[in-house]
C-alpha positions in Angstrom: 96.5 85.7 85.5 93.6 88.0 85.0 90.6 89.4 86.9 87.8 91.6 85.8 86.5 94.5 87.8 84.0 97.3 86.9 86.9 99.7 86.1 88.8 97.2 83.8 90.6 94.0 83.2 93.7 93.5 85.4 96.6 91.3 84.1 98.8 90.2 86.9 102.3 88.8 87.0 103.3 85.8 85.0 106.4 84.5 83.2 107.9 86.0 80.1 110.1 83.1 79.2 113.1 84.4 81.2 111.8 86.1 84.4 108.8 85.8 86.7 106.9 89.1 86.7 105.3 91.3 89.4 103.9 93.8 87.0 100.2 94.7 86.8 98.4 96.3 83.9 94.8 97.4 83.6 92.7 97.5 80.4 90.2 100.3 80.8 87.0 99.4 79.0 85.8 102.9 78.3 88.7 104.5 76.5 89.9 101.0 75.5 93.5 101.6 76.6 96.1 100.0 78.8 97.8 101.5 81.9 100.3 100.2 84.4 99.2 100.1 88.0 101.4 99.4 91.1 103.3 96.2 90.8 102.9 93.3 93.2 105.4 93.0 96.0 106.5 89.6 94.7 107.2 88.2 91.2 105.2 85.1 90.5 103.5 82.9 87.9 101.0 80.0 88.1 99.2 81.6 91.0 95.5 82.1 91.6 93.6 85.4 92.1 90.2 86.4 93.2 88.2 89.6 93.6 86.4 90.7 96.8 82.6 90.8 96.6 82.7 94.6 96.9 85.3 94.8 94.1 87.6 96.9 96.3 90.4 94.2 96.5 92.3 91.7 94.4 93.8 88.8 96.3 96.8 87.0 94.8 97.5 83.6 96.3 100.6 81.4 96.1 102.4 80.8 92.9 105.9 79.9 91.6 109.0 82.1 91.2 111.6 79.4 90.7 110.1 77.5 93.6 106.6 77.2 95.1 105.7 80.1 97.3 103.3 80.7 100.2 102.8 84.5 99.8 99.4 86.0 99.8 99.0 89.7 98.7 96.0 92.0 98.6 95.7 94.9 96.1 93.6 97.9 97.2 92.0 99.1 94.0 91.0 102.5 95.4 94.4 103.3 96.9 96.7 101.5 94.3 98.5 99.7 97.0 99.7 96.1 97.7 100.1 94.5 101.1 101.2 91.1 102.3 98.6 89.0 104.2 99.2 85.9 106.3 101.1 83.3 104.3 99.5 80.0 103.3 100.1 77.1 105.6 101.6 75.2 102.6 103.4 76.5 99.6 101.4 75.9 96.4 101.2 76.7 92.7 99.1 75.6 89.7 96.0 75.8 91.9 92.7 77.5 91.6 90.7 79.7 94.0 87.1 80.5 94.2 85.2 82.9 96.4 81.6 82.3 97.3 79.3 84.4 99.4 76.4 82.7 101.0 
C-alpha cells in the first residue's frame, strides 16, 4: 500500500510471500532516496490507507495478517509515531477507503 505526501512517497506493510509486514519506507523526492521510518504496530496486507487533509497523519485501516483484522492505526508524520485508534466494527480486508472534505 502507498500514499503520497509533500515530503515523499510512503510504502506501508504488505506481504513478501512468506510474512505479513509492518515496515514503512519513505521515498524522499528531493534527494531521490529511500529511508525507513517507524514500523506500524501491526503487520498487515490488503488494507487501505488515507492521508489527513493537512498531511500530518496517515491512517491505516483493516487488512489481513493470516485472518481479517479490525485494527486502525494512525501515523503522526511530524513525530514519527504510530498509535492505535478505535477498531472497526467489522473486520475487513481487500477494501478501499476515500476521504472527502466538503
